[in-house]
C-alpha positions in Angstrom: -13.0 56.2 -10.9 -9.5 57.5 -10.3 -6.3 56.7 -12.2 -2.8 57.8 -11.4 -1.2 58.9 -14.7 2.1 60.1 -13.3 4.1 59.0 -10.2 7.5 60.6 -9.8 9.9 59.5 -7.0 13.0 61.6 -6.2 16.2 60.8 -4.4 15.5 63.3 -1.7 19.2 64.0 -1.2 18.5 67.1 0.8 21.4 68.7 -1.1 19.5 72.0 -1.7 21.4 74.0 1.0 22.9 77.4 0.7 26.5 78.5 0.0 28.6 80.9 2.2 26.7 83.9 0.6 23.3 82.4 1.5 22.6 81.4 -2.1 21.0 78.1 -3.2 22.4 76.4 -6.3 20.1 78.1 -8.7 20.7 81.5 -7.2 24.4 81.0 -7.3 24.1 80.2 -11.1 22.2 83.4 -11.6 24.8 85.4 -9.6 27.6 84.0 -11.6 25.9 85.4 -14.7 25.4 88.8 -13.2 27.4 90.6 -15.9 24.9 89.6 -18.6 22.8 92.4 -20.0 19.8 90.3 -20.7 19.1 87.2 -18.5 16.3 84.7 -18.9 15.8 82.5 -15.8 13.5 79.4 -16.2 13.0 77.8 -12.8 9.9 76.2 -11.2 7.6 77.7 -8.6 9.3 77.9 -5.1 12.8 77.7 -6.5 13.8 81.1 -5.1 13.6 83.3 -8.2 12.7 86.4 -6.3 15.8 86.1 -4.1 18.0 85.3 -7.1 16.9 88.6 -8.5 17.8 90.4 -5.2 21.4 89.1 -5.3 21.8 90.1 -9.0 20.1 93.5 -8.6 22.2 94.5 -5.6 25.3 93.8 -7.7 23.9 95.9 -10.6 23.3 98.8 -8.2 26.5 98.6 -6.1 29.1 97.4 -8.6 27.8 98.0 -12.1 26.7 101.6 -11.9 22.9 101.1 -12.3 20.5 103.7 -11.0 17.2 101.9 -10.6 15.7 98.5 -10.4 12.1 98.1 -11.6 10.4 94.8 -10.6 7.1 94.0 -12.5 4.8 91.2 -11.3 1.5 90.1 -12.8 -0.6 90.8 -9.7 -0.3 92.5 -6.3 -0.3 89.3 -4.3 3.0 88.3 -5.9 4.7 91.6 -5.0 5.1 90.4 -1.4 7.9 88.0 -2.6 10.0 91.1 -3.4 9.6 93.0 0.0 12.6 94.0 2.0 14.7 90.9 2.9 17.5 90.3 5.3 20.4 88.8 3.3 23.4 89.8 5.4 22.7 87.5 8.2 22.9 84.6 5.7 26.3 85.7 4.4 25.6 88.2 1.6 27.2 91.7 1.7 24.0 93.8 1.6 20.3 93.5 2.4 17.5 93.9 -0.1 15.6 97.1 0.9 12.4 98.4 -0.7 10.7 101.3 1.0 7.0 100.5 1.6 6.0 103.6 -0.5 7.8 102.1 -3.5 6.4 98.6 -3.1 3.2 99.5 -4.7 1.9 95.9 -4.3 2.1 96.2 -0.5 0.7 99.8 -0.4 -2.7 98.9 -1.8 -2.0 99.3 -5.5 -5.3 97.5 -6.3 -7.2 100.3 -4.6 -5.3 103.1 -6.4 -6.5 104.8 -9.6 -4.4 104.3 -12.7 -3.4 108.0 -12.6 -2.2 107.6 -9.0 -0.1 104.6 -9.9 1.5 106.3 -12.8 2.3 109.4 -10.7 3.8 107.2 -8.0 6.0 105.6 -10.6 7.0 108.9 -12.0 7.9 110.2 -8.5 10.1 107.1 -8.1 12.0 107.9 -11.3 12.6 111.4 -10.1 13.7 110.3 -6.6 16.9 108.9 -5.1 15.1 105.6 -4.4 16.6 102.6 -6.1 13.9 99.9 -6.2 10.2 99.9 -7.1 7.9 96.9 -7.2 4.6 97.1 -9.2 2.4 95.1 -11.5 2.8 94.5 -15.2 -0.2 96.8 -15.8 1.3 99.7 -13.8 4.6 99.3 -15.6 2.9 99.4 -19.0 0.9 102.6 -18.2 3.9 104.3 -16.5 6.2 103.4 -19.4 3.8 105.1 -21.8 3.6 108.2 -19.7 7.3 108.5 -19.1 8.3 107.8 -22.7 5.9 110.5 -23.9 7.3 113.0 -21.5 11.0 112.1 -21.5 11.6 109.5 -24.2 12.6 105.9 -23.8 16.1 107.0 -22.7 14.6 107.6 -19.2 15.0 103.9 -18.7 18.7 103.8 -19.6 20.9 102.3 -16.9 17.9 100.6 -15.2 17.4 96.9 -14.5 14.0 95.8 -15.6 12.9 92.6 -13.9 9.8 90.9 -15.2 8.3 88.1 -13.1 6.1 85.4 -14.6 7.5 86.2 -18.0 5.2 83.9 -19.8 2.6 86.7 -19.7 4.7 88.3 -22.4 4.0 87.4 -26.0 5.7 88.1 -29.3 2.5 89.2 -31.0 2.1 92.9 -32.0 -1.0 93.3 -29.8 0.9 92.3 -26.5 1.8 95.7 -25.1 4.2 94.4 -22.5 6.0 92.4 -25.1 6.2 95.5 -27.4 7.7 97.6 -24.5 10.3 95.0 -23.8 11.3 94.7 -27.4 11.9 98.5 -27.5 14.1 98.3 -24.5 15.9 95.3 -26.0 16.6 97.0 -29.3 17.9 100.2 -27.6 20.4 98.0 -25.5 20.9 100.6 -22.8 18.8 99.0 -20.1 19.5 95.6 -18.5 16.7 93.0 -18.2 16.0 89.9 -16.1 13.1 87.7 -17.2 11.8 85.1 -14.7 9.3 82.3 -15.3 8.3 79.0 -13.9 6.6 77.8 -17.1 8.3 79.0 -20.2 5.4 78.4 -22.6 2.1 80.2 -22.9 -0.2 77.4 -23.8 -1.2 79.0 -27.0 0.4 79.3 -30.5 2.1 82.6 -29.8 5.8 82.4 -28.7 7.0 84.3 -25.6 9.8 86.0 -27.5 10.7 86.4 -31.1 13.7 84.3 -32.1 15.9 87.3 -32.8 15.1 88.8 -29.3 15.5 85.6 -27.4 19.0 85.2 -29.0 20.1 88.3 -27.0 19.4 86.6 -23.6 21.7 84.4 -21.6 19.5 81.6 -20.5 19.7 79.8 -17.2 17.5 76.8 -16.7 16.9 75.1 -13.3 14.6 72.1 -13.7 11.8 70.8 -11.5 13.9 67.7 -11.2 16.9 69.5 -9.8 14.7 71.3 -7.3 12.9 68.2 -6.1 16.1 66.1 -5.9 17.5 68.7 -3.5 14.5 68.6 -1.2 14.9 67.3 2.4 11.2 66.3 2.9 9.2 66.0 -0.3 10.2 62.8 -2.0 7.4 62.1 -4.5 4.8 63.7 -6.7 1.7 62.1 -8.2 -0.7 63.3 -10.9 -4.1 61.7 -11.2 -7.5 62.1 -12.8 -10.8 61.2 -11.2 -14.0 60.9 -13.2 -17.5 61.7 -11.9 -21.1 61.3 -13.2 -23.8 63.9 -12.8 -22.6 66.9 -10.8 -19.0 67.0 -9.5 -20.1 67.7 -5.9 -21.2 64.0 -5.6 -17.5 63.0 -6.0 -16.1 65.5 -3.5 -16.2 63.1 -0.5 -14.2 60.5 -2.5 -11.5 62.8 -3.8 -11.1 65.5 -1.1 -9.3 64.0 1.9 -9.7 66.6 4.6 -6.7 65.2 6.4 -4.5 66.7 3.7 -3.7 70.3 3.3 -5.6 71.0 0.0 -6.2 73.8 -2.5 -9.4 73.3 -4.4 -10.0 75.1 -7.6 -13.6 75.1 -8.6 -14.6 75.2 -12.3 -14.4 78.2 -14.5 -17.7 80.0 -14.8 -19.5 79.1 -17.9 -17.8 75.7 -18.2 -19.8 72.5 -18.5 -18.7 71.4 -15.0 -20.0 74.6 -13.3 -23.7 74.0 -12.3 -24.6 77.0 -10.1 -23.5 80.3 -8.5 -19.9 80.1 -7.4 -20.8 80.9 -3.8 -23.3 78.0 -3.8 -20.7 75.6 -5.0 -18.3 76.7 -2.3 -21.1 76.1 0.3 -21.8 72.6 -1.1 -18.1 71.7 -0.9 -18.0 72.8 2.7 -21.2 70.8 3.3 -19.5 67.7 1.9 -16.8 68.2 4.5 -19.1 68.7 7.5 -21.2 71.3 9.3 -20.4 75.0 9.0 -20.1 76.3 12.6 -18.9 79.9 12.1 -16.0 82.0 11.0 -12.7 82.8 12.7 -12.8 86.5 13.5 -9.1 87.3 13.1 -8.6 85.6 9.7 -12.0 85.3 8.2 -11.6 81.6 7.7 -14.7 79.5 7.7 -15.0 76.8 10.4 -16.4 73.4 9.4 -16.9 70.6 11.9 -16.3 67.1 10.5 -18.4 64.2 11.6 -15.5 63.1 13.9 -15.6 66.4 15.7 -12.5 68.0 14.3 -13.0 71.6 13.2 -11.4 72.5 9.8 -10.3 76.0 8.9 -11.3 76.8 5.3 -10.1 79.9 3.4 -12.7 81.0 0.8 -11.0 83.0 -1.9 -14.0 82.6 -4.3 -16.0 85.2 -2.5 -14.7 88.5 -3.8 -16.5 90.6 -1.2 -14.9 93.0 1.4 -13.6 90.1 3.5 -11.3 88.6 0.9 -8.4 91.1 1.4 -8.3 90.0 5.1 -8.3 86.3 4.2 -5.5 86.9 1.7 -3.5 88.8 4.3 -4.0 86.0 6.8 -2.8 83.4 4.3 0.3 85.4 3.4 1.2 86.2 7.0 3.8 83.6 8.3 3.2 82.4 11.8 6.5 83.0 13.7 7.8 81.9 17.1 9.6 83.9 19.8 12.9 83.6 17.9 11.4 85.4 14.9 11.6 82.2 12.7 8.6 80.3 11.3 6.9 78.2 13.8 6.3 75.1 11.6 3.5 73.5 13.8 1.6 76.7 14.2 2.0 77.8 10.6 0.8 74.5 9.3 -2.2 74.5 11.6 -3.3 78.0 10.5 -5.5 76.7 7.7 -6.6 73.3 6.3 -8.3 73.9 3.0 -8.3 76.8 0.5 -11.1 77.1 -2.1 -10.4 79.3 -5.0 -11.5 80.2 -8.5 -9.0 82.5 -10.3 -6.6 82.9 -7.4 -4.0 80.7 -5.6 -2.2 79.9 -8.8 1.0 81.5 -10.0 3.1 83.1 -7.3 0.9 81.9 -4.5 3.0 80.5 -1.6 1.5 77.9 0.8 4.4 75.4 1.6 2.1 73.1 3.5 -0.1 72.3 0.5 -0.1 68.5 0.0 -3.0 68.2 -2.5 -4.0 70.4 -5.4 -7.6 69.4 -6.5 -8.7 71.0 -9.7 -12.3 70.6 -10.8 -13.0 70.7 -14.5 -10.8 70.6 -17.6 -8.2 73.3 -18.1 -7.4 74.1 -21.7 -4.3 76.0 -20.6 -1.4 73.8 -20.0 0.4 76.7 -18.4 -2.4 77.0 -15.8 -2.1 73.3 -15.0 1.7 73.6 -14.4 1.1 76.6 -12.2 -1.5 74.9 -10.1 0.6 71.8 -9.6 3.5 74.1 -8.6 1.4 75.2 -5.6 2.0 71.7 -4.1 5.7 71.3 -4.8 7.2 73.3 -2.0 9.4 71.4 0.5 8.1 71.4 4.1 8.6 69.2 7.2 6.1 66.4 7.4 5.3 66.5 3.7 6.8 63.4 2.0 4.3 63.3 -0.9 2.4 65.9 -3.0 -0.6 65.1 -5.3 -2.4 66.8 -8.1 -5.9 65.6 -8.9 -8.1 66.8 -11.8 -11.7 65.9 -11.2 -13.4 65.8 -14.6 -16.7 64.6 -16.1 -16.8 61.1 -17.3 -17.1 61.1 -21.1 -20.2 59.0 -21.1 -23.8 59.3 -22.1 -24.4 62.1 -19.5 -22.3 64.5 -21.5 -24.1 66.5 -24.2 -21.6 65.7 -26.9 -19.6 62.6 -26.5 -17.1 63.5 -29.1 -16.4 66.8 -27.4 -16.1 65.0 -24.0 -13.5 62.6 -25.5 -11.5 65.5 -26.8 -11.6 67.1 -23.4 -10.4 63.9 -21.9 -7.5 63.8 -24.3 -6.6 67.4 -23.3 -6.6 66.4 -19.7 -4.3 63.5 -20.4 -2.0 65.8 -22.4 -1.7 68.0 -19.3 -0.4 65.0 -17.3 2.0 64.2 -20.1 3.4 67.7 -20.2 3.9 67.7 -16.4 5.7 64.4 -16.6 8.1 66.1 -19.1 8.4 69.2 -16.9 9.3 67.1 -13.9 12.0 65.1 -15.9 15.8 65.9 -15.7 17.4 68.2 -18.2 18.3 65.7 -20.8 21.0 66.3 -23.4 21.3 63.6 -26.1 24.4 62.7 -28.2 25.1 60.3 -31.0 26.7 57.1 -29.5 29.0 55.2 -31.8 30.3 51.6 -31.6 33.2 51.4 -29.1 32.2 54.7 -27.4 34.0 54.7 -24.0 31.7 57.3 -22.4 29.2 56.2 -19.8 25.8 55.8 -21.5 24.2 58.1 -19.0 26.1 60.8 -17.0 25.1 63.9 -15.0 27.2 67.0 -15.4 27.9 69.8 -12.9 25.3 72.1 -14.5 22.6 69.5 -13.9 22.3 68.2 -17.5 21.9 64.4 -18.0 23.9 63.3 -21.0 22.5 60.2 -22.7 23.9 58.4 -25.7 21.6 57.2 -28.5 22.8 55.0 -31.4 21.8 56.4 -34.8 20.8 59.8 -33.4 21.1 62.6 -35.9 22.9 65.4 -34.0 22.0 69.1 -34.9 23.8 69.9 -38.1 23.8 73.7 -37.6 24.1 76.4 -34.9 20.4 77.2 -35.4 19.3 73.6 -34.8 21.7 73.3 -31.8 20.1 76.5 -30.3 16.6 75.0 -30.7 17.7 71.7 -29.0 19.4 73.5 -26.1 16.8 76.2 -25.4 13.4 75.5 -27.1 12.5 71.9 -26.3 10.1 72.6 -23.4 8.1 74.8 -25.7 8.1 72.1 -28.4 7.1 69.4 -25.8 4.2 71.7 -24.8 3.0 72.0 -28.4 3.4 68.2 -28.9 1.3 67.5 -25.8 -1.4 69.9 -27.1 -1.5 67.9 -30.4 -2.8 64.9 -28.6 -6.0 63.9 -30.4 -7.6 60.9 -32.2 -4.9 60.8 -34.9 -2.3 59.8 -32.3 -4.1 57.6 -29.8 -6.6 55.4 -31.7 -5.8 51.7 -31.9 -5.2 51.9 -35.7 -2.4 54.5 -35.3 1.2 53.3 -35.9 3.8 54.7 -33.5 5.7 56.3 -36.4 2.7 58.4 -37.2 3.1 60.1 -33.8 6.9 60.1 -33.5 7.6 61.0 -37.1 4.7 62.6 -38.9 3.0 64.6 -36.0 6.3 65.8 -34.4 7.7 66.8 -37.8 4.5 68.8 -38.5 4.9 70.6 -35.2 8.5 71.5 -35.8 7.8 72.6 -39.4 5.0 74.9 -38.3 7.1 76.4 -35.5 10.3 77.0 -37.5 9.3 77.5 -41.1 12.8 78.1 -42.4 14.6 75.0 -41.2 16.1 72.6 -43.7 15.0 68.9 -43.8 18.2 67.8 -41.9 17.7 70.5 -39.2 14.0 69.5 -38.8 14.9 65.8 -38.5 17.6 66.4 -35.9 15.2 68.4 -33.8 12.5 65.8 -34.3 14.7 63.0 -33.1 15.7 64.9 -30.0 12.0 65.7 -29.3 10.9 62.0 -29.7 13.7 60.8 -27.4 12.7 63.4 -24.8 9.0 62.5 -24.9 9.6 58.7 -24.8 12.6 58.2 -22.4 10.7 58.4 -19.1 7.9 56.2 -20.2 10.2 53.6 -21.7 12.3 53.6 -18.4 9.1 53.1 -16.3 8.0 50.2 -18.4 11.4 48.6 -18.2 11.4 49.0 -14.4 8.0 47.5 -14.1 9.0 44.5 -16.2 12.2 43.9 -14.2 10.2 44.2 -11.0 8.1 41.3 -12.2 11.2 39.3 -13.2 13.4 39.2 -10.0 16.0 37.0 -11.8 17.2 40.0 -13.8 18.0 41.7 -10.5 20.0 39.1 -8.7 23.2 40.6 -7.3 21.8 44.2 -7.4 21.8 46.3 -4.2 18.6 47.3 -2.6 18.7 50.9 -4.0 19.2 49.5 -7.5 16.3 47.1 -7.5 13.1 48.4 -9.1 10.0 49.0 -7.2 7.5 51.6 -6.0 10.1 53.9 -4.5 12.7 53.7 -7.3 13.9 57.2 -7.9 13.4 58.8 -11.3 17.2 59.1 -12.0 17.9 55.6 -10.9 15.1 54.3 -13.1 16.5 56.1 -16.1 20.1 54.9 -15.4 19.0 51.3 -15.0 17.0 51.5 -18.3 19.8 53.0 -20.3 22.4 50.6 -18.9 20.2 47.6 -19.6 18.8 48.5 -23.0 21.1 50.0 -25.6 19.1 53.0 -26.9 18.8 53.6 -30.6 16.6 56.0 -32.6 14.6 53.2 -34.1 13.6 51.9 -30.7 12.5 55.4 -29.7 10.5 55.9 -32.8 8.7 52.5 -32.2 6.9 53.9 -29.1 3.9 56.2 -29.2 4.1 58.4 -26.1 0.5 59.7 -26.6 -1.0 56.2 -26.8 0.8 55.2 -23.6 -0.9 58.1 -21.7 -4.3 57.2 -23.2 -4.0 53.5 -22.3 -3.1 54.3 -18.7 -6.2 56.6 -18.4 -8.4 54.0 -20.1 -7.8 51.5 -17.3 -10.1 53.5 -15.1 -13.1 52.9 -17.5 -15.4 50.0 -17.5 -16.0 48.2 -20.7 -19.3 50.0 -21.8 -17.7 53.4 -21.3 -14.5 52.4 -23.1 -16.6 51.2 -26.0 -18.4 54.6 -26.1 -15.1 56.4 -26.2 -13.8 54.2 -29.0 -16.9 54.7 -31.0 -16.6 58.4 -30.6 -13.1 58.3 -31.8 -14.1 56.2 -34.8 -16.7 58.8 -35.7 -13.9 61.3 -35.9 -11.9 59.1 -38.2 -9.3 61.0 -40.1 -9.0 60.2 -43.8 -5.7 58.8 -45.1 -3.2 61.4 -46.3 -0.2 61.0 -48.5 2.1 62.0 -45.6 0.7 59.3 -43.3 0.8 56.7 -46.1 4.5 57.4 -46.8 5.2 57.1 -43.1 3.5 53.7 -43.0 5.1 52.4 -46.1 8.2 50.9 -44.4 5.8 49.2 -41.9 3.7 47.8 -44.8 6.8 46.3 -46.4 7.8 44.7 -43.0 4.3 43.3 -42.6 4.5 41.7 -46.1 7.9 40.2 -45.4 6.9 38.8 -42.0 3.4 37.6 -42.7 3.9 36.6 -46.4 0.7 38.5 -47.4 -0.7 42.0 -47.7 -2.5 43.7 -44.8 -6.2 42.8 -44.7 -8.7 45.7 -44.7 -11.2 43.5 -42.8 -8.7 42.4 -40.1 -9.8 42.5 -36.5 -6.6 44.3 -35.6 -7.2 48.1 -36.1 -3.6 48.8 -37.0 -3.6 46.1 -39.8 -6.7 47.7 -41.2 -5.0 51.1 -41.2 -2.0 49.6 -43.0 -4.4 48.1 -45.6 -5.9 51.6 -46.1 -2.5 53.1 -46.5 -1.5 50.4 -49.0 -4.7 50.9 -51.0 -4.1 54.7 -50.9 -0.5 54.2 -52.3 -1.7 51.9 -55.0 -4.4 54.3 -56.0 -2.0 57.3 -56.1 0.5 55.2 -58.1 -2.2 54.3 -60.7 -3.3 57.9 -60.9 0.3 59.1 -61.7 0.7 56.3 -64.3 -2.5 57.4 -66.0 -1.4 61.0 -65.9 2.0 60.1 -67.4 0.4 58.1 -70.2 -2.1 60.9 -71.0 0.8 63.4 -71.1 2.8 61.1 -73.5 
């Protein structure tokens, strides 16, 4: 059973070209901010963050008097993105040059002992060389050694560039975060932090608030990137459910005509059923007959029943041959003119099977399908995996992410745990839908406002007016709304559980109570007004895309509403994301009450539930009932306005035995309120 949870269609304007200096739009934004001492770049995978650093770093070296550039990446495979690069032939005034001996990631850093790595780094600091590329681990060890010998001032007048910055954490036990805080507080080095997913997936923030305030932030959204693509026009996120062992579903979900990365389950997870090598062999067996191995690359050769031979790269096997396979994957096939030969490079490999690899920083532009087997608790990991499929490439109009997960039925050992895992999987799709959305900026829209209800500015922000919106009352609240919403969205998606998706949950419980709890726990010192302003922005952000999609679907079914509209304005399967939002905002006047009346969590659950047959859905609902959350005073107060509306409209009190689960919940809240009121009256009388 497969269900498509997210389907995003983009305009495909192809406007993502380069300027006269060879910079794409995002890179030009970074270069314009090159004077900043601390720069935080949030941009999706394949957006060109490495080259953005090159432009900025060369200016720091040539025009701002800096001595050294230190580039730190999480693993050696990513270091290749920072190798020497020709920039002058594209219009820039200098080339990016890294001597091979100082690109430790290219010179076999993984095979070097820690002491050798540190000595190499120390030698770089003593030399006239200007650029070094190493891993986060090497930088940590080298910093400790150099600081002990020479003091932290040895890093003065250096640019420290940290790739995949979400590996940093504000906690005291994160050594990389501690080192960066020391450099920040000294304020003698410059720093560029780069990340494609600026949230860690856990409760620990990436930066402390006082440290993040020192950074100039540049955000380039997935939406902006995909809108500028010439070839890739749509992206889908789906979940497929299997019974028994996952290998039985491989023939249904793995289309070998598509260039695919398969991530097998984590070892020790419920989905893993044998040795990792055996699972790889069974996946290949589901594709066809293993007929050998390509000698030059190490790729396995699998003949399909129709005779076509597939080339499969096995990155699960961590034996001696893996380095050769990695090198073959990273090597770009070029033609006589020195440029990439698209046809030959695309034909190089068909399927990649991986476990812990081929995620962040992995570049395979031809990937059309990312198939992940098993639940992933880390939302950051999900975003990174999906990012492998979102590079633009000729002949690639659509990219797809599929999560193959165990059906939460009787085969699972603990049904309640399986349901919770299913909710986590849905939350990942919800988060990715938010990551893929435009960079929204909401404002309070008054009666008679002459501004367009929706407008895109030069910096890529989409301004949308909402009636009754409480705008941030302080600079602190404005900073949160402008810089922290992706982190809050991630936390909100992680909060998806029975209390927000069951049939007896009122939308206000999700949009008001749950979101307020998240904000209060994240920012403990906010006032009530600051919290409410941030909450309203978060609720609008989480609901807008879903509301626009429902509106488009409704209008598609009612052609009369679209008489006189041009073809590109009419709703349908290929309606682009931005057109869909514009149509919705222009047709329906947005107000905060409308936004609060929709439960974004329940919407995602309902879409996933369509893939289940009636007995399975009943099992899931029973499991959720068994996890029933007792009524709290906070929920009762949130439901009180709805109880009053119910009495006014129905002329009676909500019935605790009603068939409608929500009416039953209202009755429970009403009973709770009456009980608490009686308790307070008795206490007051006793005190008198």
